[in-house]
N, C-alpha and C positions, 0 to 999 in steps of 0.2 A: 676487504675494504676497497681495493681498487675496482673490483667488479661493480660494487654499489655505486661508486662515484661515476663510472663509465655510463652505467644505465641512467642515473640522474641526469647527467650531462646530455645524453642522447635524448632523453625525454623533453628537457628544456629546449633543446635545439629544434625538435619536431614542433613543439608548441609555438615557438617564435616564428618559424618558417610558415606554419599554417596561418598565424596572424598577418604576416607580410603578404601572403597570397590572398587573403581576404581583403586587405586594404587595396591591393593591386587590382583585383577583379571588380571591386566596387567602383573606383576610378572617377566617377563624375564629380563635378564641382559641387561644393556644399551649398552654395547659393547661386541663383540665376545671375548671369552677367550679360553685358552688351559687348558685341564683337562684330567683326567684319569677315566676310567670306568671298572667296573668288573660286569659280569653276572654270577651269582651263580645258576646253574641248579640243583645241588645236584645229586640225583640218577634218575631224570626225563630222559626220553628217548630221549636225544639230537641226532640230525643228524650229528653234526660236532664234531670231536674229542672227542667222548663219553667216559666218565670215566677219562679224562685227564685234566690237567691244561694247557691251551693254552694261550701264551702271544704273542700279536701282537704289534710290534713296527714300528714306521716310520723311515726308514733309508734313508735320502736324497730324500724324496718324495715317496719312495716305501715302501709298508707295507710288512713285513715279519713276520713269527711266529715260535715259538719253542713250543714244547709239552713235557710233562713229565707225568708219571702215577700219578693219583690223588686218588687212592684207590677206583675207581668206581664212584667218584663224578666229575661231569663236571664243570669246571670253565673256563670262558673266561676273559682275562684281555686285555684291549686296552690302550696302553700307548701313551700319547701325542696327543689326539684328539684336532684338532685346529678349530678355527672359530665357537665355539659352544656358544649358548646363553641359552640353557635349557637342562634338562636331556633327554627330548625327542629327541632334536637335536643329542645328543650324541648317544643315542640308534639307531637312524636311520643311522648315520654315520657308526657305528659298524656293522649294518646289511649289509651295502653296502660293507664294508671291508671283512667280514667273509662269506657272502652269506647266512644269515638266514633271515627268515621272521619276521614281527612284525605285530600283529593285534591290532587295537585300536577301541575304541567306543568314539564317540563325545558326551560329557555330558555337562550339563549347566555350570559347572565350569571349563570345559577343557577336554583334552584327558585322557581316561583311557586305559592303556595297558591291552589287554585281552589275548594276546598270544605272546610268543617269541619262535621262531624255531618250531611252530606248537604245542607248549605245552601251553594249554589253561588253563585260571583260573578255578579252581574248576573241574578239569578233574576227573570224577569218577573212572577212571582206575589208577590214581596216588593218593596214600594216601587217599583213599576213598573220594576224591573230596574236601579235606580240605586245599588245598594249592592255592595260587594266587600270581601273580606278584606284588611285592612291591618295592619301592625304597627308598634309604638313600642318603643324601648329606652330606659329611663330617661326617659320622657316626650318623647323626640324621635323624629319620624317616621324610619323607616329609609330609607337612601339606596342600599340594594342588596338583593340576594336574601336570603331568610331563612336560607339555608344558608351564606351568605357573610359575614353581619353578626356581628362578633365581640361577645361579651358578657364582662362582668367579674365578679368575685366580688361577689355581692350585688345584681346587676342586677335590674331589674324589667321584664319584657317583657309587653306588652299586645297581644292580637290583637282587632281590632274589625270588626264587620260594619257598614260605614258607607258614606256617600257619599264618592266619591273626592275627596280633598283636593287633587289635583293636575290636576283638569280631565279 
């Protein structure tokens, strides 16, 4: 009798873990939301508004921007991106608005951003190749791929070209 109970318990555990994994891998928000996004390139050689803080805003369906000196560090802010379901959707919408490129690599658990505006992960010409693209949602480091990380209404997504925080 104990053997049968053990097998049943193991089977239930495997099913529950499978369901949890499926929910984890799905990850996107169930409905499109509006959110803001920031891209921090720091001193990397940006092709758009290099060294400035640039803020894009949507004014009655038309995107406009303002710039101001940012001490040599490039930062782009996109206010009010709409119809977004993931951090990846936000990044692609911003690339369309501002005209920069995004490089990705399809991996088992989702998309990995490998370059923004031609600035690649671990570029040896920038900080001895020790920086890569990482993203945060509402101030927390993401724990899954950018196309799998759900966002909520009013979320703030930040992409940073920085030293890997996880070794």
